[in-house]
N, C-alpha and C positions, 0 to 999 in steps of 0.2 A: 957674241953673235953678229955676225958682218951684216951692216943694212945699210942699204941704198939709197942714193939721195937724188930728187930731181929740184929743179925749181924752174917753173914757166913763167916765160913772160907773158902779160896782158896780149892779147892778139886782137883787141877792137870787138870781139864777141865773144869770149871768156874772160873775165878779170884777170884768174889765177890770185897767188899769193906773192907780193913783191916781195917778201920779207921771209917766209918759211918754207922750207923746203916740203916738198912730199917724200914722204918715208915708206921704204920696202920692206919688210923682214921676212928673207927668204924661210920656209920652212920650220915657222916660227914655234908653232906647238903641234906636237904629236898628237896624232889623232888614231894610231893605230890599232884595232880594238876596241873601237870606242863602239856602243851601241847607237848613240845618238853623237855625230861628231860634232854638233853645231856647240854642245853644252860644255866642252872645256874653254871656246873663245868667251862663251858668255861668262860664265864663271872668272875667268879672267878679267875680260872687260868689265865688269862688276866690281871686282877686288879692287880695283883702280883706278877707281870712280869715271868709267865709261859707261853709262846707264842710256835709258831709254831706246832698249836693244831692240832689234829685230831680224825677224828671218825671211829672205827671200832670194833674187838674183841681183844682176844689177841692170837698170834701166838701156834701153838700146838707145834713147836720145840722150844727148850733149847737155849736163844740166852740173849746176854747182850751188853750193850755200852758202849763203851771205852774213849767217847770223851765228854759226858753228862749224867745229872741227868735225872730222867722221872719219871714224876706223871701220875696215872693211876685212873679215876675217873669212878666211874662203874655208869653209866647212866639209866641202865637198864638191868632185870636178875640177874641172879646168875652165878659163874665160884668157879670150884675148880683149884687152880693155885698153881703150884710149884714155889716156889722161893729159890733162892742159890744154884741151881743145884741139882745133886743126892743126896747130905747130907744134903740138906736144909730143908723147911719147906713144907707141902702141907696144904694151908690156903683156907678156904671157904671164897668169896669178892662176897657182893651181893649190891643191889641198894642202892647208899648213900653213899658207903664206899668212900675212899680216900687211896691210897699206894703211896708213894713214894718211891722209888729205886736209892739209890745213884749207881753213875757211877759202871760199874763192876756186877752190881746182876744178878746173871740167874733169867730166868722165863720164863714159859711155863704153855698153858692151860690143863690141863688134861682132865677136862669135864665141859661144860658149857649147861645151858638153851639155847635154840634156838633163844631167845629175847635178848640177850645179846649185851649190848652196853656199851663200854666202850671210855672216853673222855681222850686223853693224849696228854701233853705237856712237854717243856721243857725250864730251864732258859732261857730268850732272849739272843739273841745274841752268843750262844755257836752251834760248830756245832755239828751233830748227827751221827754217824754211827751206826750199825750191825752188831755182830759179832755170829757165832754159834758155841756154847760150844764142846769143841774136837776137832774143826778143825782151831781155832785161835792161832795166836804164843803170847802164853801167856807170854814171855818177854817182847814183847812192848805192849800188853796189858795194863800188870802190871805198866809200865810206863808211858803210856795215861792215866790210872786212877787217877794217883797220883799227877798229873799236872791238875785235871777237880777243876775249882774252885769251891768252896761254896757259894751257894746263897746268896743274901741278904736279902731272904724274903720266908716266908713260902707258899706253894702255897694256903693252906687254909687261916690262920690266917695271913699272911703279917708279920710285923716286930716284933710281939708277939707272935707270933706260935711257936709251940713245935719244927718245924725243927732249928729255929733262936737259941734256948733255948739247945735242944739238939749237934747240931753242932757247937753251938756258940765257944768252948772253942777251937774248931780247926781254926779258923779264923785269928788266929797267925800264924799258920803254914802252910796253902795253900793260893793262889790267891782268890782273891775275884770277882764276878759278880755284877757288879753295878745295880742297876733297872733302866728300861728305862724312 
């Protein structure tokens, strides 16, 4: 599976993550013929220790999380999403795609199909917050982001996945989350 990586710089309103790249897994989950296309994402994420899941869309305001990494699985529809804040990238994501956002990575929906359904989750046992870009205390945000543990498993491929390989060298420097 070819994974795309994006590393976004702090833009003065959105801290992003200075060490960990955002990962995009195109067509990672086969949802063809599924009566409920969210279930394969929920099952996959849970199996790999990404819990506290939800179903919804993507907020239209620019926000980020300072205490947790986040995985987004596109169960239905498509969306144009701005990742990385005002100086980031606008990407189109569609059914079957998965995006892993390291803590601090700004994101907001630009537009979407009416049937958009997103499944989100976070590494097990990690508290989740939400900050709006432009109104957060960036000094505190940067400090919190630096303390977020590196997940033990990739939400899509587990212990052998791209997240483990790409973020793996950082395990020596950052705290780790133990799988449940």
